[in-house]
DOGU-40015 format. One record per residue: y, x, z of N, C-alpha, C, O, CB in turn; residue in three letters; residue number from 1. Coordinates in nm, 4 decimals. Glycine has a CB too. Layout:
! residues N
(rec (Y,X,Z),(Y,X,Z),(Y,X,Z),(Y,X,Z),(Y,X,Z),'ala',NUM),
...
***
This chain:
! residues 155
(rec (-0.1183,0.0837,0.0000),(0.0000,0.0000,0.0000),(0.1251,0.0885,0.0000),(0.1401,0.1752,0.0861),(-0.0004,-0.0954,0.1221),'met',1),
(rec (0.2118,0.0670,-0.0937),(0.3348,0.1451,-0.1072),(0.4410,0.0913,-0.0111),(0.4680,-0.0288,-0.0073),(0.3868,0.1413,-0.2538),'gln',2),
(rec (0.5004,0.1818,0.0659),(0.6055,0.1419,0.1583),(0.7385,0.1343,0.0833),(0.7674,0.2179,-0.0023),(0.6149,0.2408,0.2777),'glu',3),
(rec (0.8183,0.0338,0.1164),(0.9477,0.0183,0.0514),(1.0442,0.1220,0.1073),(1.0565,0.1378,0.2288),(1.0034,-0.1252,0.0713),'gln',4),
(rec (1.1116,0.1916,0.0186),(1.2068,0.2957,0.0565),(1.3396,0.2645,-0.0107),(1.3440,0.2237,-0.1267),(1.1552,0.4382,0.0164),'val',5),
(rec (1.4472,0.2843,0.0636),(1.5803,0.2560,0.0107),(1.6709,0.3748,0.0388),(1.6720,0.4265,0.1505),(1.6388,0.1259,0.0725),'glu',6),
(rec (1.7458,0.4181,-0.0592),(1.8397,0.5295,-0.0412),(1.9635,0.4828,0.0340),(2.0100,0.3701,0.0172),(1.8798,0.5900,-0.1776),'lys',7),
(rec (2.0156,0.5727,0.1175),(2.1403,0.5458,0.1891),(2.2554,0.6149,0.1160),(2.2376,0.7200,0.0544),(2.1314,0.5943,0.3375),'glu',8),
(rec (2.3715,0.5549,0.1239),(2.4905,0.6204,0.0698),(2.5296,0.7337,0.1645),(2.4852,0.7385,0.2792),(2.6089,0.5184,0.0515),'ser',9),
(rec (2.6124,0.8236,0.1152),(2.6600,0.9330,0.2009),(2.7311,0.8781,0.3249),(2.7143,0.9303,0.4351),(2.7552,1.0259,0.1221),'leu',10),
(rec (2.8098,0.7732,0.3059),(2.8818,0.7119,0.4182),(2.7829,0.6575,0.5221),(2.8025,0.6750,0.6423),(2.9746,0.5983,0.3677),'lys',11),
(rec (2.6775,0.5918,0.4750),(2.5763,0.5393,0.5675),(2.5024,0.6526,0.6370),(2.4720,0.6435,0.7560),(2.4765,0.4495,0.4930),'glu',12),
(rec (2.4733,0.7593,0.5635),(2.4054,0.8743,0.6224),(2.4898,0.9360,0.7337),(2.4398,0.9648,0.8424),(2.3746,0.9793,0.5147),'gln',13),
(rec (2.6177,0.9557,0.7049),(2.7057,1.0168,0.8062),(2.7176,0.9258,0.9270),(2.7181,0.9738,1.0404),(2.8460,1.0457,0.7474),'met',14),
(rec (2.7270,0.7962,0.9055),(2.7340,0.7023,1.0177),(2.6109,0.7114,1.1047),(2.6209,0.7100,1.2274),(2.7510,0.5600,0.9674),'gly',15),
(rec (2.4946,0.7207,1.0424),(2.3697,0.7317,1.1177),(2.3618,0.8640,1.1931),(2.3153,0.8681,1.3070),(2.2498,0.7178,1.0239),'arg',16),
(rec (2.4066,0.9709,1.1305),(2.4063,1.1026,1.1954),(2.4953,1.1003,1.3197),(2.4573,1.1507,1.4254),(2.4541,1.2124,1.0967),'ile',17),
(rec (2.6131,1.0419,1.3057),(2.7046,1.0331,1.4193),(2.6439,0.9468,1.5304),(2.6590,0.9786,1.6484),(2.8409,0.9754,1.3747),'ile',18),
(rec (2.5756,0.8382,1.4938),(2.5065,0.7549,1.5934),(2.3999,0.8348,1.6675),(2.3866,0.8232,1.7893),(2.4424,0.6324,1.5260),'glu',19),
(rec (2.3242,0.9159,1.5939),(2.2203,0.9981,1.6560),(2.2821,1.0977,1.7528),(2.2300,1.1196,1.8622),(2.1383,1.0719,1.5489),'glu',20),
(rec (2.3923,1.1575,1.7127),(2.4606,1.2512,1.8022),(2.5102,1.1799,1.9277),(2.5021,1.2341,2.0380),(2.5783,1.3189,1.7297),'ala',21),
(rec (2.5611,1.0588,1.9106),(2.6084,0.9807,2.0256),(2.4945,0.9452,2.1204),(2.5152,0.9346,2.2413),(2.6774,0.8530,1.9780),'arg',22),
(rec (2.3748,0.9268,2.0664),(2.2594,0.8969,2.1516),(2.2150,1.0208,2.2289),(2.1795,1.0106,2.3463),(2.1428,0.8428,2.0670),'met',23),
(rec (2.2164,1.1363,2.1655),(2.1713,1.2593,2.2291),(2.2696,1.3121,2.3335),(2.2295,1.3586,2.4402),(2.1478,1.3645,2.1245),'leu',24),
(rec (2.3964,1.3043,2.3017),(2.4972,1.3717,2.3831),(2.5007,1.3297,2.5304),(2.5069,1.4182,2.6158),(2.6305,1.3478,2.3236),'leu',25),
(rec (2.4970,1.2024,2.5653),(2.5021,1.1677,2.7080),(2.3856,1.2265,2.7885),(2.4044,1.2706,2.9019),(2.5028,1.0170,2.7237),'pro',26),
(rec (2.2673,1.2271,2.7306),(2.1524,1.2858,2.7992),(2.1679,1.4349,2.8188),(2.1373,1.4881,2.9255),(2.0260,1.2578,2.7223),'gly',27),
(rec (2.2153,1.5016,2.7163),(2.2360,1.6464,2.7259),(2.3455,1.6769,2.8277),(2.3330,1.7709,2.9062),(2.2728,1.7061,2.5875),'ile',28),
(rec (2.4522,1.5982,2.8267),(2.5607,1.6192,2.9228),(2.5143,1.5950,3.0664),(2.5535,1.6676,3.1578),(2.6787,1.5275,2.8902),'gln',29),
(rec (2.4306,1.4928,3.0860),(2.3777,1.4658,3.2199),(2.2917,1.5830,3.2662),(2.3028,1.6272,3.3805),(2.2954,1.3342,3.2212),'ala',30),
(rec (2.2065,1.6331,3.1779),(2.1240,1.7491,3.2111),(2.2125,1.8678,3.2486),(2.1863,1.9367,3.3473),(2.0316,1.7860,3.0928),'leu',31),
(rec (2.3162,1.8913,3.1705),(2.4088,2.0016,3.1987),(2.4731,1.9849,3.3368),(2.4862,2.0816,3.4118),(2.5182,2.0094,3.0897),'phe',32),
(rec (2.5124,1.8632,3.3692),(2.5733,1.8376,3.4999),(2.4778,1.8672,3.6140),(2.5154,1.9318,3.7118),(2.6199,1.6938,3.5086),'gly',33),
(rec (2.3547,1.8203,3.6021),(2.2558,1.8469,3.7073),(2.2256,1.9959,3.7184),(2.2088,2.0486,3.8284),(2.1264,1.7695,3.6798),'phe',34),
(rec (2.2188,2.0632,3.6040),(2.1936,2.2075,3.6056),(2.3059,2.2818,3.6769),(2.2812,2.3748,3.7537),(2.1779,2.2608,3.4628),'gln',35),
(rec (2.4278,2.2404,3.6510),(2.5432,2.3069,3.7106),(2.5459,2.2880,3.8617),(2.5752,2.3818,3.9358),(2.6725,2.2543,3.6490),'thr',36),
(rec (2.5156,2.1680,3.9069),(2.5179,2.1372,4.0501),(2.4086,2.2117,4.1253),(2.4284,2.2508,4.2404),(2.5026,1.9871,4.0720),'ile',37),
(rec (2.2936,2.2317,4.0618),(2.1768,2.2900,4.1291),(2.2072,2.4242,4.1947),(2.1551,2.4540,4.3022),(2.0637,2.3072,4.0301),'ala',38),
(rec (2.2902,2.5042,4.1315),(2.3146,2.6393,4.1856),(2.3917,2.6371,4.3172),(2.3938,2.7370,4.3890),(2.3910,2.7229,4.0842),'val',39),
(rec (2.4546,2.5249,4.3496),(2.5315,2.5157,4.4735),(2.4474,2.4655,4.5908),(2.4958,2.4594,4.7038),(2.6505,2.4244,4.4534),'phe',40),
(rec (2.3227,2.4300,4.5643),(2.2336,2.3843,4.6708),(2.1674,2.5032,4.7384),(2.1261,2.5983,4.6720),(2.1270,2.2881,4.6155),'asn',41),
(rec (2.1575,2.4975,4.8687),(2.1014,2.6079,4.9473),(1.9587,2.6448,4.9063),(1.9290,2.7637,4.8943),(2.1035,2.5719,5.0940),'glu',42),
(rec (1.8682,2.5470,4.8840),(1.7320,2.5855,4.8448),(1.7262,2.6664,4.7145),(1.6378,2.7503,4.6975),(1.6469,2.4616,4.8300),'pro',43),
(rec (1.8197,2.6414,4.6235),(1.8210,2.7154,4.4975),(1.8411,2.8641,4.5234),(1.7796,2.9477,4.4574),(1.9312,2.6622,4.4043),'phe',44),
(rec (1.9261,2.8968,4.6184),(1.9563,3.0375,4.6482),(1.8366,3.1117,4.7061),(1.8328,3.2347,4.7050),(2.0728,3.0463,4.7451),'lys',45),
(rec (1.7390,3.0369,4.7565),(1.6195,3.0975,4.8162),(1.5088,3.1204,4.7127),(1.4086,3.1856,4.7420),(1.5670,3.0091,4.9292),'lys',46),
(rec (1.5271,3.0670,4.5930),(1.4263,3.0855,4.4887),(1.4227,3.2306,4.4425),(1.5239,3.3002,4.4492),(1.4542,2.9927,4.3695),'leu',47),
(rec (1.3065,3.2769,4.3955),(1.2997,3.4130,4.3416),(1.3995,3.4306,4.2265),(1.4331,3.3350,4.1566),(1.1561,3.4448,4.2934),'pro',48),
(rec (1.4451,3.5524,4.2089),(1.5459,3.5809,4.1062),(1.4969,3.5412,3.9662),(1.5763,3.4945,3.8845),(1.5826,3.7302,4.1085),'met',49),
(rec (1.3685,3.5590,3.9380),(1.3135,3.5185,3.8080),(1.3369,3.3696,3.7840),(1.3749,3.3302,3.6738),(1.1626,3.5505,3.8005),'leu',50),
(rec (1.3151,3.2878,3.8844),(1.3320,3.1431,3.8710),(1.4803,3.1094,3.8530),(1.5147,3.0235,3.7718),(1.2741,3.0693,3.9949),'val',51),
(rec (1.5666,3.1753,3.9267),(1.7105,3.1529,3.9102),(1.7543,3.1946,3.7697),(1.8359,3.1271,3.7069),(1.7909,3.2312,4.0176),'gln',52),
(rec (1.6999,3.3056,3.7213),(1.7324,3.3513,3.5850),(1.6868,3.2500,3.4801),(1.7560,3.2275,3.3809),(1.6673,3.4881,3.5572),'asp',53),
(rec (1.5704,3.1892,3.5021),(1.5211,3.0855,3.4100),(1.6175,2.9671,3.4081),(1.6426,2.9080,3.3031),(1.3785,3.0384,3.4510),'cys',54),
(rec (1.6707,2.9334,3.5244),(1.7662,2.8228,3.5319),(1.8945,2.8572,3.4548),(1.9489,2.7730,3.3833),(1.7993,2.7899,3.6796),'his',55),
(rec (1.9412,2.9785,3.4696),(2.0618,3.0215,3.3972),(2.0345,3.0214,3.2465),(2.1206,2.9814,3.1680),(2.1071,3.1634,3.4442),'val',56),
(rec (1.9157,3.0656,3.2060),(1.8795,3.0626,3.0634),(1.8764,2.9185,3.0127),(1.9230,2.8901,2.9023),(1.7418,3.1306,3.0402),'ala',57),
(rec (1.8211,2.8274,3.0940),(1.8179,2.6857,3.0557),(1.9598,2.6314,3.0408),(1.9876,2.5551,2.9483),(1.7395,2.6026,3.1602),'ala',58),
(rec (2.0474,2.6694,3.1292),(2.1877,2.6272,3.1222),(2.2511,2.6755,2.9913),(2.3209,2.5998,2.9239),(2.2673,2.6815,3.2440),'leu',59),
(rec (2.2265,2.8012,2.9562),(2.2811,2.8567,2.8315),(2.2247,2.7830,2.7102),(2.2973,2.7566,2.6144),(2.2498,3.0076,2.8211),'ala',60),
(rec (2.0957,2.7497,2.7138),(2.0341,2.6771,2.6023),(2.0920,2.5365,2.5873),(2.1059,2.4871,2.4754),(1.8829,2.6690,2.6219),'leu',61),
(rec (2.1255,2.4724,2.6980),(2.1880,2.3401,2.6909),(2.3272,2.3519,2.6289),(2.3683,2.2644,2.5526),(2.1965,2.2754,2.8320),'val',62),
(rec (2.3990,2.4575,2.6603),(2.5305,2.4793,2.5987),(2.5147,2.4930,2.4470),(2.5947,2.4382,2.3713),(2.5995,2.6061,2.6582),'val',63),
(rec (2.4129,2.5651,2.4029),(2.3870,2.5785,2.2586),(2.3568,2.4415,2.1978),(2.4076,2.4082,2.0907),(2.2687,2.6764,2.2324),'val',64),
(rec (2.2738,2.3620,2.2666),(2.2407,2.2278,2.2160),(2.3653,2.1403,2.2073),(2.3833,2.0677,2.1095),(2.1354,2.1605,2.3063),'ala',65),
(rec (2.4514,2.1465,2.3085),(2.5756,2.0685,2.3072),(2.6630,2.1109,2.1887),(2.7178,2.0266,2.1177),(2.6531,2.0864,2.4411),'ile',66),
(rec (2.6752,2.2411,2.1684),(2.7569,2.2904,2.0568),(2.7036,2.2385,1.9234),(2.7813,2.1961,1.8378),(2.7600,2.4446,2.0562),'ala',67),
(rec (2.5719,2.2416,1.9056),(2.5137,2.1952,1.7798),(2.5286,2.0442,1.7608),(2.5539,1.9980,1.6495),(2.3670,2.2332,1.7739),'leu',68),
(rec (2.5130,1.9675,1.8685),(2.5270,1.8217,1.8576),(2.6719,1.7826,1.8304),(2.6968,1.6844,1.7605),(2.4773,1.7531,1.9861),'val',69),
(rec (2.7661,1.8564,1.8835),(2.9080,1.8254,1.8639),(2.9626,1.8773,1.7307),(3.0663,1.8303,1.6840),(2.9890,1.8836,1.9775),'met',70),
(rec (2.8941,1.9730,1.6699),(2.9442,2.0329,1.5466),(2.9690,1.9317,1.4341),(3.0704,1.9440,1.3653),(2.8472,2.1365,1.4992),'leu',71),
(rec (2.8820,1.8325,1.4117),(2.9096,1.7375,1.3026),(3.0447,1.6669,1.3151),(3.1178,1.6551,1.2167),(2.8005,1.6337,1.2973),'pro',72),
(rec (3.0781,1.6202,1.4350),(3.2065,1.5521,1.4528),(3.3227,1.6499,1.4340),(3.4227,1.6168,1.3704),(3.2139,1.4866,1.5923),'ala',73),
(rec (3.3088,1.7694,1.4895),(3.4152,1.8697,1.4753),(3.4338,1.9096,1.3287),(3.5464,1.9204,1.2800),(3.3831,1.9944,1.5605),'ala',74),
(rec (3.3222,1.9311,1.2596),(3.3298,1.9684,1.1181),(3.3952,1.8579,1.0357),(3.4859,1.8830,0.9564),(3.1899,1.9990,1.0633),'tyr',75),
(rec (3.3477,1.7362,1.0560),(3.4006,1.6250,0.9764),(3.5498,1.6063,0.9991),(3.6251,1.5880,0.9035),(3.3265,1.4958,1.0097),'his',76),
(rec (3.5925,1.6105,1.1226),(3.7341,1.5880,1.1549),(3.8235,1.7009,1.1060),(3.9397,1.6772,1.0729),(3.7514,1.5715,1.3045),'arg',77),
(rec (3.7715,1.8236,1.1009),(3.8574,1.9366,1.0663),(3.8410,1.9838,0.9219),(3.9406,2.0110,0.8549),(3.8294,2.0508,1.1592),'gln',78),
(rec (3.7187,1.9938,0.8733),(3.6962,2.0496,0.7399),(3.7063,1.9446,0.6292),(3.7591,1.9729,0.5216),(3.5605,2.1156,0.7344),'ala',79),
(rec (3.6559,1.8237,0.6550),(3.6550,1.7188,0.5523),(3.6980,1.5856,0.6154),(3.6187,1.4917,0.6222),(3.5129,1.7058,0.4868),'glu',80),
(rec (3.8227,1.5777,0.6612),(3.8630,1.4604,0.7394),(3.8745,1.3288,0.6624),(3.8676,1.2223,0.7237),(3.9925,1.4883,0.8024),'pro',81),
(rec (3.8911,1.3324,0.5342),(3.9175,1.2073,0.4629),(3.8082,1.1672,0.3645),(3.8275,1.0769,0.2831),(4.0467,1.2185,0.3898),'phe',82),
(rec (3.6937,1.2344,0.3719),(3.5822,1.1964,0.2859),(3.4505,1.2455,0.3457),(3.4491,1.3237,0.4407),(3.6014,1.2532,0.1436),'his',83),
(rec (3.3412,1.1986,0.2888),(3.2074,1.2395,0.3307),(3.1403,1.3051,0.2109),(3.1359,1.2477,0.1021),(3.1231,1.1176,0.3841),'val',84),
(rec (3.0886,1.4241,0.2312),(3.0233,1.4966,0.1226),(2.8758,1.5191,0.1550),(2.8327,1.5066,0.2697),(3.0939,1.6312,0.0972),'ser',85),
(rec (2.8009,1.5521,0.0526),(2.6600,1.5887,0.0711),(2.6521,1.7096,0.1653),(2.5636,1.7163,0.2505),(2.5912,1.6205,-0.0668),'arg',86),
(rec (2.7449,1.8051,0.1497),(2.7491,1.9240,0.2346),(2.7648,1.8850,0.3812),(2.6966,1.9400,0.4677),(2.8640,2.0168,0.1918),'arg',87),
(rec (2.8535,1.7911,0.4093),(2.8782,1.7482,0.5480),(2.7562,1.6778,0.6073),(2.7201,1.7026,0.7223),(3.0002,1.6549,0.5540),'ala',88),
(rec (2.6931,1.5906,0.5298),(2.5766,1.5200,0.5828),(2.4589,1.6154,0.6025),(2.3841,1.6032,0.6995),(2.5365,1.4052,0.4892),'thr',89),
(rec (2.4429,1.7085,0.5117),(2.3343,1.8058,0.5224),(2.3550,1.8973,0.6435),(2.2627,1.9190,0.7221),(2.3244,1.8895,0.3934),'ser',90),
(rec (2.4757,1.9501,0.6577),(2.5083,2.0361,0.7718),(2.4902,1.9593,0.9029),(2.4302,2.0101,0.9977),(2.6533,2.0896,0.7603),'leu',91),
(rec (2.5412,1.8401,0.9073),(2.5355,1.7593,1.0293),(2.3914,1.7257,1.0679),(2.3537,1.7338,1.1848),(2.6158,1.6303,1.0110),'ser',92),
(rec (2.3135,1.6889,0.9703),(2.1736,1.6564,0.9954),(2.0975,1.7776,1.0481),(2.0206,1.7666,1.1437),(2.1076,1.6043,0.8678),'ser',93),
(rec (2.1191,1.8923,0.9858),(2.0528,2.0151,1.0313),(2.0954,2.0520,1.1731),(2.0119,2.0925,1.2540),(2.0838,2.1310,0.9358),'arg',94),
(rec (2.2226,2.0387,1.2037),(2.2721,2.0751,1.3373),(2.2062,1.9907,1.4466),(2.1656,2.0427,1.5506),(2.4247,2.0585,1.3438),'cys',95),
(rec (2.1962,1.8617,1.4219),(2.1339,1.7737,1.5220),(1.9863,1.8086,1.5371),(1.9335,1.8113,1.6482),(2.1502,1.6243,1.4825),'ile',96),
(rec (1.9212,1.8348,1.4264),(1.7799,1.8730,1.4305),(1.7634,2.0077,1.5028),(1.6761,2.0217,1.5885),(1.7215,1.8809,1.2866),'cys',97),
(rec (1.8454,2.1047,1.4690),(1.8369,2.2368,1.5317),(1.8670,2.2306,1.6815),(1.8147,2.3116,1.7580),(1.9333,2.3337,1.4635),'tyr',98),
(rec (1.9494,2.1370,1.7237),(1.9837,2.1249,1.8656),(1.8611,2.0911,1.9506),(1.8576,2.1216,2.0698),(2.0915,2.0180,1.8849),'ala',99),
(rec (1.7618,2.0287,1.8898),(1.6430,1.9895,1.9654),(1.5618,2.1092,2.0128),(1.4971,2.1008,2.1172),(1.5559,1.8996,1.8813),'leu',100),
(rec (1.5630,2.2196,1.9402),(1.4855,2.3380,1.9805),(1.5378,2.3997,2.1105),(1.4599,2.4178,2.2040),(1.4883,2.4428,1.8692),'ala',101),
(rec (1.6674,2.4326,2.1194),(1.7144,2.4856,2.2475),(1.7074,2.3824,2.3600),(1.6896,2.4182,2.4765),(1.8567,2.5355,2.2334),'pro',102),
(rec (1.7213,2.2545,2.3251),(1.7087,2.1507,2.4270),(1.5661,2.1463,2.4817),(1.5466,2.1346,2.6026),(1.7481,2.0135,2.3695),'leu',103),
(rec (1.4670,2.1555,2.3941),(1.3264,2.1585,2.4379),(1.3007,2.2789,2.5273),(1.2334,2.2677,2.6298),(1.2312,2.1619,2.3163),'ala',104),
(rec (1.3544,2.3940,2.4884),(1.3361,2.5150,2.5697),(1.4046,2.5001,2.7054),(1.3487,2.5395,2.8077),(1.3914,2.6388,2.4957),'ala',105),
(rec (1.5253,2.4435,2.7067),(1.5987,2.4249,2.8328),(1.5256,2.3291,2.9258),(1.5125,2.3564,3.0452),(1.7402,2.3726,2.8051),'ala',106),
(rec (1.4784,2.2179,2.8725),(1.4052,2.1216,2.9551),(1.2796,2.1862,3.0109),(1.2464,2.1666,3.1278),(1.3692,1.9954,2.8739),'ile',107),
(rec (1.2104,2.2620,2.9295),(1.0879,2.3283,2.9729),(1.1152,2.4304,3.0825),(1.0400,2.4393,3.1796),(1.0199,2.3959,2.8549),'ser',108),
(rec (1.2211,2.5065,3.0674),(1.2582,2.6021,3.1724),(1.2944,2.5297,3.3018),(1.2600,2.5756,3.4107),(1.3760,2.6898,3.1262),'leu',109),
(rec (1.3634,2.4176,3.2899),(1.3971,2.3407,3.4094),(1.2738,2.2798,3.4743),(1.2669,2.2702,3.5968),(1.4962,2.2314,3.3750),'asp',110),
(rec (1.1760,2.2385,3.3935),(1.0489,2.1907,3.4493),(0.9833,2.3045,3.5280),(0.9320,2.2826,3.6377),(0.9532,2.1390,3.3359),'val',111),
(rec (0.9850,2.4251,3.4726),(0.9329,2.5423,3.5429),(1.0038,2.5618,3.6769),(0.9390,2.5821,3.7796),(0.9485,2.6680,3.4562),'phe',112),
(rec (1.1352,2.5557,3.6754),(1.2137,2.5761,3.7979),(1.1795,2.4702,3.9020),(1.1566,2.5025,4.0186),(1.3648,2.5728,3.7669),'val',113),
(rec (1.1760,2.3449,3.8606),(1.1472,2.2360,3.9546),(1.0061,2.2499,4.0114),(0.9863,2.2365,4.1322),(1.1635,2.0988,3.8853),'val',114),
(rec (0.9081,2.2767,3.9252),(0.7707,2.2917,3.9739),(0.7565,2.4124,4.0662),(0.6822,2.4074,4.1643),(0.6741,2.3049,3.8562),'leu',115),
(rec (0.8265,2.5188,4.0355),(0.8244,2.6374,4.1231),(0.8839,2.6023,4.2592),(0.8318,2.6429,4.3631),(0.9031,2.7557,4.0586),'gln',116),
(rec (0.9914,2.5277,4.2576),(1.0581,2.4900,4.3813),(0.9699,2.3961,4.4649),(0.9615,2.4104,4.5869),(1.1930,2.4232,4.3505),'met',117),
(rec (0.9045,2.3006,4.3986),(0.8237,2.2009,4.4685),(0.6910,2.2583,4.5166),(0.6502,2.2336,4.6301),(0.7982,2.0819,4.3781),'val',118),
(rec (0.6226,2.3357,4.4300),(0.4878,2.3819,4.4634),(0.4840,2.5245,4.5173),(0.3922,2.5603,4.5911),(0.4002,2.3726,4.3422),'thr',119),
(rec (0.5821,2.6054,4.4812),(0.5793,2.7466,4.5192),(0.4763,2.8258,4.4402),(0.4542,2.9436,4.4683),(0.5509,2.7599,4.6669),'gly',120),
(rec (0.4135,2.7633,4.3425),(0.3079,2.8259,4.2632),(0.3626,2.8585,4.1235),(0.3850,2.7690,4.0420),(0.1825,2.7326,4.2537),'asp',121),
(rec (0.3833,2.9863,4.0981),(0.4407,3.0294,3.9707),(0.3493,2.9967,3.8537),(0.3967,2.9580,3.7469),(0.4691,3.1785,3.9737),'thr',122),
(rec (0.2195,3.0119,3.8725),(0.1252,2.9822,3.7643),(0.1297,2.8346,3.7260),(0.1380,2.8003,3.6081),(-0.0172,3.0213,3.8055),'thr',123),
(rec (0.1243,2.7483,3.8263),(0.1321,2.6041,3.8009),(0.2653,2.5679,3.7354),(0.2699,2.4866,3.6430),(0.1142,2.5251,3.9322),'leu',124),
(rec (0.3720,2.6279,3.7834),(0.5048,2.6019,3.7268),(0.5105,2.6467,3.5806),(0.5668,2.5766,3.4966),(0.6140,2.6741,3.8091),'ala',125),
(rec (0.4524,2.7630,3.5500),(0.4517,2.8131,3.4121),(0.3684,2.7224,3.3217),(0.4064,2.6962,3.2076),(0.3971,2.9571,3.4072),'ala',126),
(rec (0.2553,2.6748,3.3725),(0.1714,2.5832,3.2938),(0.2472,2.4523,3.2680),(0.2443,2.3996,3.1568),(0.0365,2.5545,3.3675),'ile',127),
(rec (0.3141,2.4008,3.3696),(0.3921,2.2781,3.3532),(0.5068,2.2951,3.2554),(0.5279,2.2104,3.1686),(0.4460,2.2329,3.4865),'gly',128),
(rec (0.5806,2.4038,3.2690),(0.6911,2.4304,3.1764),(0.6426,2.4526,3.0348),(0.7021,2.4019,2.9397),(0.7701,2.5509,3.2221),'gly',129),
(rec (0.5336,2.5288,3.0200),(0.4759,2.5531,2.8874),(0.4246,2.4249,2.8241),(0.4411,2.4021,2.7043),(0.3628,2.6546,2.8967),'gly',130),
(rec (0.3616,2.3409,2.9070),(0.3107,2.2124,2.8567),(0.4246,2.1223,2.8106),(0.4140,2.0553,2.7080),(0.2283,2.1411,2.9650),'ser',131),
(rec (0.5330,2.1212,2.8867),(0.6498,2.0419,2.8472),(0.7034,2.0909,2.7130),(0.7392,2.0105,2.6269),(0.7604,2.0493,2.9554),'ala',132),
(rec (0.7089,2.2224,2.6953),(0.7590,2.2789,2.5700),(0.6698,2.2396,2.4522),(0.7192,2.1977,2.3475),(0.7681,2.4318,2.5804),'phe',133),
(rec (0.5390,2.2533,2.4698),(0.4454,2.2170,2.3630),(0.4596,2.0684,2.3284),(0.4628,2.0321,2.2108),(0.2994,2.2490,2.4051),'val',134),
(rec (0.4681,1.9836,2.4294),(0.4839,1.8395,2.4056),(0.6112,1.8104,2.3269),(0.6075,1.7406,2.2256),(0.4861,1.7630,2.5389),'leu',135),
(rec (0.7237,1.8641,2.3736),(0.8517,1.8347,2.3085),(0.8558,1.8874,2.1652),(0.9005,1.8167,2.0749),(0.9667,1.8948,2.3891),'leu',136),
(rec (0.8103,2.0088,2.1435),(0.8104,2.0659,2.0080),(0.7157,1.9872,1.9178),(0.7461,1.9640,1.8007),(0.7694,2.2158,2.0113),'ile',137),
(rec (0.6009,1.9460,1.9718),(0.5051,1.8675,1.8927),(0.5639,1.7343,1.8503),(0.5495,1.6933,1.7352),(0.3768,1.8442,1.9720),'ser',138),
(rec (0.6303,1.6667,1.9433),(0.6849,1.5339,1.9143),(0.8118,1.5427,1.8301),(0.8309,1.4629,1.7384),(0.7140,1.4589,2.0442),'val',139),
(rec (0.8972,1.6378,1.8601),(1.0255,1.6470,1.7903),(1.0185,1.7197,1.6566),(1.1011,1.6949,1.5687),(1.1245,1.7157,1.8777),'trp',140),
(rec (0.9205,1.8097,1.6396),(0.9112,1.8853,1.5144),(0.7758,1.8701,1.4458),(0.7702,1.8443,1.3256),(0.9378,2.0315,1.5408),'phe',141),
(rec (0.6678,1.8855,1.5199),(0.5345,1.8810,1.4615),(0.5040,1.7494,1.3936),(0.4687,1.7473,1.2757),(0.4323,1.9072,1.5664),'gly',142),
(rec (0.5169,1.6401,1.4657),(0.4863,1.5084,1.4088),(0.5766,1.4746,1.2895),(0.5254,1.4332,1.1855),(0.5004,1.4007,1.5163),'tyr',143),
(rec (0.7087,1.4908,1.3010),(0.7924,1.4611,1.1830),(0.7564,1.5468,1.0606),(0.7581,1.4977,0.9477),(0.9396,1.4825,1.2178),'pro',144),
(rec (0.7238,1.6747,1.0833),(0.6877,1.7598,0.9687),(0.5534,1.7185,0.9090),(0.5352,1.7237,0.7874),(0.6828,1.9077,1.0111),'gln',145),
(rec (0.4598,1.6778,0.9937),(0.3320,1.6277,0.9448),(0.3525,1.5030,0.8596),(0.2937,1.4904,0.7522),(0.2376,1.5972,1.0618),'leu',146),
(rec (0.4357,1.4113,0.9073),(0.4633,1.2889,0.8310),(0.5376,1.3206,0.7008),(0.5116,1.2583,0.5978),(0.5458,1.1901,0.9161),'met',147),
(rec (0.6280,1.4153,0.7053),(0.6997,1.4565,0.5841),(0.6004,1.5079,0.4797),(0.6096,1.4743,0.3616),(0.8054,1.5658,0.6172),'arg',148),
(rec (0.5057,1.5897,0.5252),(0.4031,1.6440,0.4363),(0.3167,1.5311,0.3793),(0.2907,1.5276,0.2591),(0.3149,1.7466,0.5115),'tyr',149),
(rec (0.2724,1.4393,0.4649),(0.1888,1.3283,0.4193),(0.2633,1.2383,0.3218),(0.2069,1.1961,0.2208),(0.1402,1.2466,0.5382),'lys',150),
(rec (0.3886,1.2089,0.3510),(0.4674,1.1244,0.2623),(0.4901,1.1917,0.1270),(0.4868,1.1261,0.0228),(0.6013,1.0903,0.3271),'leu',151),
(rec (0.5130,1.3222,0.1296),(0.5342,1.3960,0.0034),(0.4069,1.3963,-0.0812),(0.4134,1.3868,-0.2038),(0.5791,1.5418,0.0323),'ala',152),
(rec (0.2926,1.4071,-0.0164),(0.1645,1.4065,-0.0887),(0.1318,1.2698,-0.1463),(0.0700,1.2589,-0.2522),(0.0521,1.4508,0.0034),'arg',153),
(rec (0.1737,1.1658,-0.0757),(0.1390,1.0305,-0.1219),(0.2312,0.9800,-0.2331),(0.1998,0.8814,-0.2998),(0.1434,0.9336,-0.0052),'ser',154),
(rec (0.3454,1.0477,-0.2531),(0.4350,0.9990,-0.3592),(0.4227,1.0775,-0.4863),(0.4916,1.0481,-0.5840),(0.5771,1.0028,-0.3133),'ser',155),
***
């Protein structure tokens, strides 16, 4: 059975990209806020330096994700303010997609930090953080790429 497919105009594509960025941004900002507050809590200061370093790395990765998610709006408003181009939609789409990689890494590092703090077991924390990373990368990149491949083969 052939699935019905419809092309979007550049304007519709850009609108959808901006909507996707609007959906991602509040979650990323909330994560950034919690990450920032964590360092001021007394138990955080008692964590091993490796765990604190992982938290700082996660914070830096969230900043990268925020920059990538915000880039489409900044680019559109400054570089091409009065029209929508294929270049703008392509750049914007890639930026939002690329933002998911550092976000997955940041979330995984934070899972490691939380599990280390709760259990005190570095091995368990590493397994939990690694598992979170594999899950997020599989769902955010693996599955979409698999479907892209299958759809390309079927057409």
